[in-house]
A tleap script that builds the chain and sets N, CA, C and O, in Angstrom:
source leaprc.protein.ff14SB
mol = sequence {
  NMET ASN PHE LEU ARG ASP LEU LYS ALA ASP
  TYR GLU GLY LEU GLU ARG VAL TYR PHE PRO
  GLY CYS ASP PHE ARG ASN PHE THR VAL ALA
  ASP LYS GLN ALA ILE GLU GLU ASP ILE GLN
  ARG ASP PHE ASN HIE ALA TYR GLU GLY ILE
  LEU ARG LEU PRO MET LYS SER ARG PHE GLY
  VAL TYR VAL ALA TYR LYS TYR TYR LEU SER
  LEU PHE LYS LYS ILE LYS LYS VAL ARG PRO
  GLN LYS ILE MET GLU GLU ARG ILE ARG ILE
  PRO ASP TYR GLY LYS MET PHE ILE LEU ALA
  LYS ALA GLY ILE ARG SER HIE PHE ASN LEU
  CLEU
}
set mol.1.N position { 144.669 -164.914 27.256 }
set mol.1.CA position { 144.729 -165.210 28.668 }
set mol.1.C position { 144.957 -166.682 28.949 }
set mol.1.O position { 145.626 -167.070 29.907 }
set mol.2.N position { 144.358 -167.502 28.052 }
set mol.2.CA position { 144.530 -168.922 28.031 }
set mol.2.C position { 146.044 -169.320 27.786 }
set mol.2.O position { 146.546 -170.343 28.251 }
set mol.3.N position { 146.655 -168.478 27.073 }
set mol.3.CA position { 148.092 -168.852 26.706 }
set mol.3.C position { 148.884 -168.833 27.907 }
set mol.3.O position { 149.744 -169.702 28.049 }
set mol.4.N position { 148.681 -167.840 28.904 }
set mol.4.CA position { 149.331 -167.746 30.165 }
set mol.4.C position { 148.924 -168.824 30.992 }
set mol.4.O position { 149.799 -169.437 31.604 }
set mol.5.N position { 147.531 -169.208 31.127 }
set mol.5.CA position { 147.240 -170.170 32.144 }
set mol.5.C position { 147.698 -171.559 31.574 }
set mol.5.O position { 147.966 -172.414 32.417 }
set mol.6.N position { 147.811 -171.862 30.364 }
set mol.6.CA position { 148.020 -173.052 29.871 }
set mol.6.C position { 149.616 -173.187 29.445 }
set mol.6.O position { 150.081 -174.055 28.707 }
set mol.7.N position { 150.233 -172.268 30.000 }
set mol.7.CA position { 151.710 -172.095 29.669 }
set mol.7.C position { 152.614 -173.392 29.790 }
set mol.7.O position { 153.420 -173.687 28.907 }
set mol.8.N position { 152.426 -174.168 30.968 }
set mol.8.CA position { 153.181 -175.383 31.213 }
set mol.8.C position { 152.729 -176.500 30.032 }
set mol.8.O position { 153.629 -177.092 29.436 }
set mol.9.N position { 151.608 -176.721 29.772 }
set mol.9.CA position { 151.105 -177.665 28.875 }
set mol.9.C position { 151.591 -177.209 27.511 }
set mol.9.O position { 152.195 -178.061 26.860 }
set mol.10.N position { 151.419 -175.939 26.935 }
set mol.10.CA position { 151.867 -175.492 25.800 }
set mol.10.C position { 153.307 -175.699 25.522 }
set mol.10.O position { 153.703 -176.221 24.480 }
set mol.11.N position { 154.059 -175.297 26.438 }
set mol.11.CA position { 155.485 -175.177 26.361 }
set mol.11.C position { 156.086 -176.761 26.606 }
set mol.11.O position { 156.889 -177.246 25.809 }
set mol.12.N position { 155.669 -177.397 27.631 }
set mol.12.CA position { 156.339 -178.629 27.754 }
set mol.12.C position { 155.641 -179.800 27.125 }
set mol.12.O position { 156.309 -180.747 26.710 }
set mol.13.N position { 154.329 -179.787 27.033 }
set mol.13.CA position { 153.669 -180.836 26.231 }
set mol.13.C position { 153.541 -180.842 24.784 }
set mol.13.O position { 153.766 -181.775 24.013 }
set mol.14.N position { 153.135 -179.633 24.522 }
set mol.14.CA position { 152.995 -179.342 22.915 }
set mol.14.C position { 154.140 -178.460 22.139 }
set mol.14.O position { 154.088 -178.168 20.945 }
set mol.15.N position { 155.085 -178.128 22.965 }
set mol.15.CA position { 156.259 -177.434 22.433 }
set mol.15.C position { 155.858 -176.253 21.610 }
set mol.15.O position { 156.375 -175.955 20.533 }
set mol.16.N position { 154.851 -175.579 22.234 }
set mol.16.CA position { 154.322 -174.222 21.559 }
set mol.16.C position { 154.706 -172.993 22.442 }
set mol.16.O position { 154.528 -173.043 23.659 }
set mol.17.N position { 155.222 -171.913 21.845 }
set mol.17.CA position { 155.634 -170.758 22.598 }
set mol.17.C position { 154.813 -169.686 21.873 }
set mol.17.O position { 154.864 -169.508 20.656 }
set mol.18.N position { 154.037 -168.975 22.744 }
set mol.18.CA position { 153.113 -167.802 22.444 }
set mol.18.C position { 153.563 -166.465 22.819 }
set mol.18.O position { 152.992 -165.406 22.557 }
set mol.19.N position { 154.794 -166.656 23.547 }
set mol.19.CA position { 155.428 -165.200 23.986 }
set mol.19.C position { 156.822 -165.385 23.631 }
set mol.19.O position { 157.663 -165.936 24.341 }
set mol.20.N position { 157.016 -164.857 22.415 }
set mol.20.CA position { 158.485 -164.843 21.857 }
set mol.20.C position { 159.496 -163.971 22.868 }
set mol.20.O position { 159.195 -162.948 23.483 }
set mol.21.N position { 160.512 -164.525 22.863 }
set mol.21.CA position { 161.512 -163.676 23.776 }
set mol.21.C position { 161.647 -164.135 25.250 }
set mol.21.O position { 162.611 -163.795 25.936 }
set mol.22.N position { 160.696 -164.880 25.688 }
set mol.22.CA position { 160.672 -165.331 26.936 }
set mol.22.C position { 161.374 -166.737 27.108 }
set mol.22.O position { 161.184 -167.653 26.308 }
set mol.23.N position { 162.130 -166.831 28.121 }
set mol.23.CA position { 162.950 -168.057 28.189 }
set mol.23.C position { 162.267 -168.793 29.411 }
set mol.23.O position { 162.518 -168.539 30.589 }
set mol.24.N position { 161.300 -169.814 28.929 }
set mol.24.CA position { 160.356 -170.385 30.084 }
set mol.24.C position { 161.191 -171.483 30.945 }
set mol.24.O position { 160.623 -172.050 31.879 }
set mol.25.N position { 162.433 -171.753 30.650 }
set mol.25.CA position { 163.155 -172.456 31.609 }
set mol.25.C position { 163.683 -171.573 32.734 }
set mol.25.O position { 164.172 -172.103 33.732 }
set mol.26.N position { 163.601 -170.164 32.610 }
set mol.26.CA position { 163.890 -169.204 33.519 }
set mol.26.C position { 162.922 -168.177 33.356 }
set mol.26.O position { 163.189 -167.069 32.889 }
set mol.27.N position { 161.670 -168.582 33.782 }
set mol.27.CA position { 160.447 -167.511 33.627 }
set mol.27.C position { 160.494 -166.649 34.787 }
set mol.27.O position { 160.389 -167.155 35.904 }
set mol.28.N position { 160.651 -165.314 34.636 }
set mol.28.CA position { 160.910 -164.398 35.666 }
set mol.28.C position { 159.711 -163.621 35.943 }
set mol.28.O position { 158.757 -163.623 35.164 }
set mol.29.N position { 159.730 -162.923 37.085 }
set mol.29.CA position { 158.700 -161.919 37.438 }
set mol.29.C position { 158.452 -160.942 36.336 }
set mol.29.O position { 157.311 -160.714 35.935 }
set mol.30.N position { 159.584 -160.324 35.814 }
set mol.30.CA position { 159.486 -159.456 34.833 }
set mol.30.C position { 158.800 -159.858 33.405 }
set mol.30.O position { 158.073 -159.195 32.667 }
set mol.31.N position { 159.300 -161.188 33.289 }
set mol.31.CA position { 158.539 -161.774 32.038 }
set mol.31.C position { 156.939 -161.848 32.168 }
set mol.31.O position { 156.147 -161.540 31.277 }
set mol.32.N position { 156.651 -162.271 33.328 }
set mol.32.CA position { 155.281 -162.491 33.641 }
set mol.32.C position { 154.608 -161.072 33.602 }
set mol.32.O position { 153.609 -160.928 32.897 }
set mol.33.N position { 155.057 -160.121 34.253 }
set mol.33.CA position { 154.482 -158.808 34.385 }
set mol.33.C position { 154.396 -158.238 33.023 }
set mol.33.O position { 153.422 -157.514 32.817 }
set mol.34.N position { 155.381 -158.460 31.878 }
set mol.34.CA position { 155.158 -157.886 30.599 }
set mol.34.C position { 154.007 -158.574 29.931 }
set mol.34.O position { 153.242 -157.903 29.237 }
set mol.35.N position { 153.823 -159.871 30.090 }
set mol.35.CA position { 152.675 -160.556 29.568 }
set mol.35.C position { 151.407 -160.145 30.183 }
set mol.35.O position { 150.417 -159.958 29.476 }
set mol.36.N position { 151.375 -159.991 31.471 }
set mol.36.CA position { 150.117 -159.570 32.101 }
set mol.36.C position { 149.779 -158.135 31.611 }
set mol.36.O position { 148.604 -157.824 31.414 }
set mol.37.N position { 150.770 -157.281 31.417 }
set mol.37.CA position { 150.275 -156.081 30.936 }
set mol.37.C position { 149.600 -155.929 29.593 }
set mol.37.O position { 148.707 -155.110 29.374 }
set mol.38.N position { 150.134 -156.853 28.634 }
set mol.38.CA position { 149.590 -157.268 27.391 }
set mol.38.C position { 148.198 -157.616 27.503 }
set mol.38.O position { 147.395 -157.026 26.780 }
set mol.39.N position { 147.761 -158.592 28.402 }
set mol.39.CA position { 146.801 -159.291 28.463 }
set mol.39.C position { 145.705 -158.133 29.145 }
set mol.39.O position { 144.560 -158.056 28.697 }
set mol.40.N position { 146.102 -157.383 30.097 }
set mol.40.CA position { 145.350 -156.324 30.631 }
set mol.40.C position { 144.746 -155.406 29.642 }
set mol.40.O position { 143.556 -155.092 29.664 }
set mol.41.N position { 145.638 -154.972 28.742 }
set mol.41.CA position { 145.129 -154.089 27.724 }
set mol.41.C position { 144.148 -154.825 26.760 }
set mol.41.O position { 143.237 -154.162 26.263 }
set mol.42.N position { 144.262 -156.061 26.482 }
set mol.42.CA position { 143.275 -156.931 25.838 }
set mol.42.C position { 142.040 -156.940 26.621 }
set mol.42.O position { 140.978 -156.823 26.010 }
set mol.43.N position { 142.040 -157.059 27.840 }
set mol.43.CA position { 140.729 -156.952 28.859 }
set mol.43.C position { 140.183 -155.741 28.511 }
set mol.43.O position { 139.070 -155.741 27.983 }
set mol.44.N position { 140.799 -154.642 28.722 }
set mol.44.CA position { 140.455 -153.192 28.602 }
set mol.44.C position { 139.681 -153.024 27.255 }
set mol.44.O position { 138.698 -152.284 27.290 }
set mol.45.N position { 139.971 -153.560 26.199 }
set mol.45.CA position { 139.390 -153.357 24.878 }
set mol.45.C position { 138.321 -154.127 24.736 }
set mol.45.O position { 137.300 -153.728 24.175 }
set mol.46.N position { 138.465 -155.353 25.255 }
set mol.46.CA position { 137.191 -156.310 25.309 }
set mol.46.C position { 136.067 -155.721 25.963 }
set mol.46.O position { 134.971 -155.791 25.408 }
set mol.47.N position { 136.203 -155.083 27.195 }
set mol.47.CA position { 135.158 -154.524 27.920 }
set mol.47.C position { 134.349 -153.441 27.112 }
set mol.47.O position { 133.126 -153.303 27.080 }
set mol.48.N position { 135.348 -152.679 26.444 }
set mol.48.CA position { 134.649 -151.604 25.657 }
set mol.48.C position { 133.789 -152.152 24.442 }
set mol.48.O position { 132.760 -151.577 24.088 }
set mol.49.N position { 134.274 -153.305 23.818 }
set mol.49.CA position { 133.447 -153.953 22.888 }
set mol.49.C position { 132.208 -154.511 23.428 }
set mol.49.O position { 131.195 -154.439 22.734 }
set mol.50.N position { 132.160 -155.107 24.685 }
set mol.50.CA position { 131.025 -155.734 25.125 }
set mol.50.C position { 129.936 -154.715 25.480 }
set mol.50.O position { 128.743 -155.013 25.534 }
set mol.51.N position { 130.411 -153.533 25.711 }
set mol.51.CA position { 129.235 -152.510 25.902 }
set mol.51.C position { 128.614 -152.038 24.517 }
set mol.51.O position { 127.544 -151.429 24.499 }
set mol.52.N position { 129.241 -152.304 23.485 }
set mol.52.CA position { 128.536 -152.018 22.270 }
set mol.52.C position { 127.881 -153.011 21.560 }
set mol.52.O position { 127.399 -152.799 20.447 }
set mol.53.N position { 127.816 -154.368 22.279 }
set mol.53.CA position { 126.954 -155.390 21.839 }
set mol.53.C position { 125.601 -155.189 21.872 }
set mol.53.O position { 125.133 -154.523 22.796 }
set mol.54.N position { 124.791 -155.712 20.903 }
set mol.54.CA position { 123.328 -155.821 21.201 }
set mol.54.C position { 122.990 -156.587 22.597 }
set mol.54.O position { 123.658 -157.531 23.019 }
set mol.55.N position { 121.904 -156.062 23.217 }
set mol.55.CA position { 121.637 -156.531 24.637 }
set mol.55.C position { 121.392 -158.021 24.515 }
set mol.55.O position { 121.686 -158.697 25.501 }
set mol.56.N position { 120.934 -158.585 23.533 }
set mol.56.CA position { 120.708 -160.158 23.299 }
set mol.56.C position { 121.936 -160.926 23.292 }
set mol.56.O position { 121.967 -162.080 23.720 }
set mol.57.N position { 123.081 -160.254 22.760 }
set mol.57.CA position { 124.336 -161.003 22.672 }
set mol.57.C position { 125.161 -160.608 23.824 }
set mol.57.O position { 126.140 -161.337 23.987 }
set mol.58.N position { 125.043 -159.783 24.548 }
set mol.58.CA position { 125.854 -159.188 25.738 }
set mol.58.C position { 126.089 -160.235 26.859 }
set mol.58.O position { 127.226 -160.442 27.285 }
set mol.59.N position { 124.942 -160.927 27.358 }
set mol.59.CA position { 125.123 -161.710 28.598 }
set mol.59.C position { 126.234 -162.780 28.425 }
set mol.59.O position { 127.142 -162.895 29.250 }
set mol.60.N position { 126.128 -163.544 27.343 }
set mol.60.CA position { 126.973 -164.678 27.371 }
set mol.60.C position { 128.520 -164.283 27.046 }
set mol.60.O position { 129.401 -165.114 27.267 }
set mol.61.N position { 128.775 -163.236 26.616 }
set mol.61.CA position { 129.948 -162.538 26.206 }
set mol.61.C position { 130.441 -161.932 27.518 }
set mol.61.O position { 131.627 -162.062 27.822 }
set mol.62.N position { 129.693 -161.356 28.216 }
set mol.62.CA position { 130.018 -160.798 29.494 }
set mol.62.C position { 130.333 -161.882 30.458 }
set mol.62.O position { 131.322 -161.706 31.170 }
set mol.63.N position { 129.723 -162.855 30.578 }
set mol.63.CA position { 129.839 -164.030 31.446 }
set mol.63.C position { 131.334 -164.535 31.289 }
set mol.63.O position { 132.098 -164.702 32.240 }
set mol.64.N position { 131.646 -164.755 29.954 }
set mol.64.CA position { 132.899 -165.323 29.730 }
set mol.64.C position { 134.095 -164.391 30.022 }
set mol.64.O position { 135.163 -164.804 30.473 }
set mol.65.N position { 133.832 -163.104 29.731 }
set mol.65.CA position { 134.737 -161.947 30.013 }
set mol.65.C position { 134.991 -162.059 31.716 }
set mol.65.O position { 136.128 -162.117 32.184 }
set mol.66.N position { 133.958 -162.076 32.419 }
set mol.66.CA position { 134.099 -161.976 33.877 }
set mol.66.C position { 134.768 -163.269 34.387 }
set mol.66.O position { 135.575 -163.203 35.315 }
set mol.67.N position { 134.463 -164.411 33.820 }
set mol.67.CA position { 135.246 -165.633 34.164 }
set mol.67.C position { 136.759 -165.558 33.888 }
set mol.67.O position { 137.566 -165.877 34.761 }
set mol.68.N position { 137.135 -165.135 32.675 }
set mol.68.CA position { 138.517 -164.920 32.308 }
set mol.68.C position { 139.253 -163.860 32.943 }
set mol.68.O position { 140.472 -163.856 33.114 }
set mol.69.N position { 138.449 -162.967 33.280 }
set mol.69.CA position { 139.137 -161.611 34.286 }
set mol.69.C position { 139.347 -162.221 35.650 }
set mol.69.O position { 140.378 -161.972 36.275 }
set mol.70.N position { 138.410 -163.007 36.133 }
set mol.70.CA position { 138.613 -163.623 37.551 }
set mol.70.C position { 139.862 -164.488 37.457 }
set mol.70.O position { 140.722 -164.450 38.337 }
set mol.71.N position { 139.953 -165.265 36.387 }
set mol.71.CA position { 141.081 -166.193 36.327 }
set mol.71.C position { 142.376 -165.591 36.193 }
set mol.71.O position { 143.403 -166.105 36.638 }
set mol.72.N position { 142.313 -164.265 35.448 }
set mol.72.CA position { 143.503 -163.593 35.154 }
set mol.72.C position { 143.991 -162.931 36.590 }
set mol.72.O position { 145.186 -162.864 36.879 }
set mol.73.N position { 142.890 -162.428 37.500 }
set mol.73.CA position { 143.297 -161.813 38.648 }
set mol.73.C position { 144.119 -162.904 39.463 }
set mol.73.O position { 145.194 -162.635 40.000 }
set mol.74.N position { 143.516 -164.165 39.507 }
set mol.74.CA position { 144.171 -165.150 40.320 }
set mol.74.C position { 145.444 -165.361 39.708 }
set mol.74.O position { 146.426 -165.406 40.449 }
set mol.75.N position { 145.604 -165.513 38.335 }
set mol.75.CA position { 147.040 -165.797 37.814 }
set mol.75.C position { 148.039 -164.725 38.244 }
set mol.75.O position { 149.202 -165.018 38.521 }
set mol.76.N position { 147.530 -163.380 38.298 }
set mol.76.CA position { 148.521 -162.224 38.511 }
set mol.76.C position { 148.928 -162.369 40.033 }
set mol.76.O position { 149.871 -161.675 40.413 }
set mol.77.N position { 148.289 -163.227 40.960 }
set mol.77.CA position { 148.777 -163.391 42.293 }
set mol.77.C position { 149.776 -164.341 42.510 }
set mol.77.O position { 150.416 -164.362 43.561 }
set mol.78.N position { 149.967 -165.168 41.553 }
set mol.78.CA position { 150.848 -166.486 41.712 }
set mol.78.C position { 152.279 -166.023 41.147 }
set mol.78.O position { 152.399 -165.110 40.329 }
set mol.79.N position { 153.245 -166.688 41.627 }
set mol.79.CA position { 154.525 -166.625 41.295 }
set mol.79.C position { 154.719 -167.220 39.909 }
set mol.79.O position { 153.971 -168.115 39.513 }
set mol.80.N position { 155.689 -166.749 39.180 }
set mol.80.CA position { 155.812 -167.442 37.860 }
set mol.80.C position { 156.245 -168.905 37.821 }
set mol.80.O position { 155.931 -169.643 36.887 }
set mol.81.N position { 156.873 -169.245 38.717 }
set mol.81.CA position { 157.189 -170.752 38.792 }
set mol.81.C position { 155.968 -171.587 39.033 }
set mol.81.O position { 155.944 -172.709 38.527 }
set mol.82.N position { 154.842 -171.127 39.822 }
set mol.82.CA position { 153.673 -171.785 39.874 }
set mol.82.C position { 152.994 -172.091 38.709 }
set mol.82.O position { 152.398 -173.159 38.574 }
set mol.83.N position { 153.045 -171.128 37.752 }
set mol.83.CA position { 152.298 -171.332 36.450 }
set mol.83.C position { 152.880 -172.277 35.611 }
set mol.83.O position { 152.219 -172.873 34.760 }
set mol.84.N position { 154.531 -172.528 35.859 }
set mol.84.CA position { 155.176 -173.455 35.129 }
set mol.84.C position { 154.787 -174.898 35.905 }
set mol.84.O position { 154.966 -175.956 35.302 }
set mol.85.N position { 154.302 -174.887 37.131 }
set mol.85.CA position { 154.090 -176.199 37.742 }
set mol.85.C position { 152.655 -176.640 37.729 }
set mol.85.O position { 152.511 -177.862 37.701 }
set mol.86.N position { 151.649 -175.970 37.741 }
set mol.86.CA position { 150.272 -176.363 37.791 }
set mol.86.C position { 149.453 -175.344 36.865 }
set mol.86.O position { 149.858 -174.223 36.557 }
set mol.87.N position { 148.290 -175.887 36.490 }
set mol.87.CA position { 147.243 -175.068 35.887 }
set mol.87.C position { 146.390 -174.318 36.650 }
set mol.87.O position { 145.639 -174.960 37.385 }
set mol.88.N position { 146.312 -173.142 36.666 }
set mol.88.CA position { 145.505 -172.238 37.669 }
set mol.88.C position { 143.913 -172.394 37.293 }
set mol.88.O position { 143.524 -172.157 36.150 }
set mol.89.N position { 143.189 -172.732 38.144 }
set mol.89.CA position { 141.905 -172.761 38.012 }
set mol.89.C position { 141.036 -172.014 38.725 }
set mol.89.O position { 141.486 -171.630 39.805 }
set mol.90.N position { 139.564 -171.578 38.377 }
set mol.90.CA position { 138.549 -171.246 39.222 }
set mol.90.C position { 137.652 -172.361 39.630 }
set mol.90.O position { 137.105 -173.060 38.778 }
set mol.91.N position { 137.476 -172.557 40.966 }
set mol.91.CA position { 136.803 -173.665 41.417 }
set mol.91.C position { 135.207 -173.374 40.967 }
set mol.91.O position { 134.755 -172.254 40.730 }
set mol.92.N position { 134.532 -174.515 40.909 }
set mol.92.CA position { 133.319 -174.599 40.363 }
set mol.92.C position { 132.277 -173.624 41.182 }
set mol.92.O position { 131.435 -173.005 40.531 }
set mol.93.N position { 132.328 -173.505 42.437 }
set mol.93.CA position { 131.617 -172.619 43.123 }
set mol.93.C position { 131.815 -171.022 42.795 }
set mol.93.O position { 130.908 -170.189 42.802 }
set mol.94.N position { 133.176 -170.782 42.512 }
set mol.94.CA position { 133.349 -169.584 42.052 }
set mol.94.C position { 132.796 -169.262 40.517 }
set mol.94.O position { 132.391 -168.143 40.203 }
set mol.95.N position { 132.830 -170.283 39.691 }
set mol.95.CA position { 132.231 -170.068 38.429 }
set mol.95.C position { 130.680 -169.815 38.564 }
set mol.95.O position { 130.133 -169.004 37.816 }
set mol.96.N position { 130.000 -170.486 39.485 }
set mol.96.CA position { 128.611 -170.298 39.771 }
set mol.96.C position { 128.368 -168.730 40.277 }
set mol.96.O position { 127.473 -167.996 39.859 }
set mol.97.N position { 129.282 -168.416 41.187 }
set mol.97.CA position { 129.063 -166.936 41.656 }
set mol.97.C position { 129.333 -166.011 40.538 }
set mol.97.O position { 128.585 -165.051 40.353 }
set mol.98.N position { 130.381 -166.242 39.760 }
set mol.98.CA position { 130.526 -165.326 38.511 }
set mol.98.C position { 129.070 -165.209 37.618 }
set mol.98.O position { 128.479 -164.167 37.334 }
set mol.99.N position { 128.719 -166.476 37.301 }
set mol.99.CA position { 127.537 -166.541 36.528 }
set mol.99.C position { 126.303 -165.957 37.071 }
set mol.99.O position { 125.472 -165.457 36.313 }
set mol.100.N position { 126.123 -165.997 38.470 }
set mol.100.CA position { 124.970 -165.277 39.197 }
set mol.100.C position { 125.165 -163.778 39.173 }
set mol.100.O position { 124.271 -162.966 38.934 }
set mol.101.N position { 126.381 -163.506 39.437 }
set mol.101.CA position { 126.581 -161.879 39.563 }
set mol.101.C position { 126.564 -161.328 38.279 }
set mol.101.O position { 126.081 -160.198 38.213 }
set mol.102.N position { 127.016 -161.894 37.113 }
set mol.102.CA position { 126.955 -161.444 35.733 }
set mol.102.C position { 125.401 -161.353 35.428 }
set mol.102.O position { 124.939 -160.350 34.883 }
set mol.103.N position { 124.715 -162.282 35.746 }
set mol.103.CA position { 123.286 -162.300 35.391 }
set mol.103.C position { 122.547 -161.082 35.861 }
set mol.103.O position { 121.885 -160.371 35.105 }
set mol.104.N position { 122.715 -160.846 37.349 }
set mol.104.CA position { 122.122 -159.898 37.868 }
set mol.104.C position { 122.698 -158.452 37.262 }
set mol.104.O position { 121.899 -157.537 37.062 }
set mol.105.N position { 123.872 -158.316 37.029 }
set mol.105.CA position { 124.343 -157.128 36.529 }
set mol.105.C position { 123.909 -156.765 35.041 }
set mol.105.O position { 123.682 -155.639 34.597 }
set mol.106.N position { 123.848 -157.961 34.390 }
set mol.106.CA position { 123.338 -157.896 32.828 }
set mol.106.C position { 121.842 -157.468 32.786 }
set mol.106.O position { 121.408 -156.631 31.994 }
set mol.107.N position { 121.072 -158.147 33.746 }
set mol.107.CA position { 119.674 -157.865 33.823 }
set mol.107.C position { 119.247 -156.440 34.046 }
set mol.107.O position { 118.337 -155.932 33.391 }
set mol.108.N position { 119.945 -155.778 35.017 }
set mol.108.CA position { 119.784 -154.514 35.399 }
set mol.108.C position { 120.517 -153.452 34.680 }
set mol.108.O position { 120.474 -152.267 35.010 }
set mol.109.N position { 121.295 -153.993 33.532 }
set mol.109.CA position { 122.086 -153.179 32.721 }
set mol.109.C position { 123.199 -152.358 33.518 }
set mol.109.O position { 123.403 -151.172 33.259 }
set mol.110.N position { 123.867 -153.008 34.445 }
set mol.110.CA position { 124.755 -152.638 35.323 }
set mol.110.C position { 126.251 -152.843 34.839 }
set mol.110.O position { 127.168 -152.799 35.660 }
set mol.111.N position { 126.440 -153.027 33.742 }
set mol.111.CA position { 127.864 -153.297 33.175 }
set mol.111.C position { 128.591 -152.266 33.235 }
set mol.111.O position { 129.752 -152.305 32.827 }
savepdb mol mol.pdb
quit
């Protein structure tokens, strides 16, 4: 997921390409959607894994999962060119909301 969020910095600044076959000089909606589908599969598998973790380990992993899932949802809403122009972020108040909500869900075992 971070590879998509940090696409501009990785491609332009570090000359790294994590998505072979994509022409990032002409990053299209179809390119972005293909990457998003792959990322979504990873999130689906990750959630299944979180449910198998011991309760003591689950909270921190779940918070990270929810943060990156929120970031992913935000990225899915932006056009490909915006990803190449700026780094998409979750504001601090959003991070606090994610933490609080995850804490409540984890405490009551409502994952």
